[in-house]
N, C-alpha and C positions, 0 to 999 in steps of 0.2 A: 630347390625342391618345389614341384608345384604342389598347391592345394588341391586335392583331388576329391575333398567332400566336406561336409560341415564337421564329420567326427574327427576327420585328420586335422584340420585346423584346430579344435578343442584340444587334441592330444598334444598337438605343437605348442600350443600357448600354456596350457597346464605344464608342462615338460619346462618350458623356458622360466615359468614364475617358479617352480621349484629349483630350478639349477643356477639362475641368474639373479635372483633377488635377494640383495644382502640386506638383513635386517639388523646391522650391527648400529646404524644410526637410530633406529627406532628402540633397540636394546639399551643404547645410551641415554637416551630421553626417559624411558620407563623405568630402567634398573640403574645403571652403572652412575648416574647424576646423583644416587642416594646411598653412595656407598658409606656415608657416616651414620645413616639410618639404622636404627636399632633392629630393624626389620629387613635390612638388607638381603639375607639369606633367603628369608621367605619370597621377598620381591624376584630375586634371582630364579628361584624354583618356580615360582607363578608363571615368568616369562619362559623358561624352557618348555614348563608343560604346555603351556598354550600355544606356543609356536610349534611343538612336537604335533600337538593335535591337529593342528591345521594342515602339517605336511603330511599326516596321515590321511586326512580327508584329501587332499588333492592326489595323494598316491592311489588311494581308492578309485578316483576317477579316472586316472591315467590308467590303471588297470583294467576297468571297464571298458576301456575303448580298444584296446589291443586286438581283439580279434576284429574289430571292424576298420581297421585300418587297411591300406592298399596291401595285396599279398607281397608286392616286392619290397615293401619297408622294412627296414632292418629290424624294427620291433614288434613286428606283426607276429601274433600267434592265434593258432586256430583255437577257437573256442571249445572248453573242456566241458561236457554233460556229465554231470554227476549224477 
């Protein structure tokens, strides 16, 4: 696929980050290494909430670019004006 615009590249980079980056190593370092800690459940919830929050921010960025993708792109969507 050819990079047709800066927005197109931004979209593809964001999608790649969302779908291909494995956070399990980071989760191990920040949460799973502390399974015997009395606050383990809090650590696990904190990590889940934080990573969900970042994923949500990235998804919002992805969605804000859909109408600016090339019209032939499979994810292209016309801008909805409300």
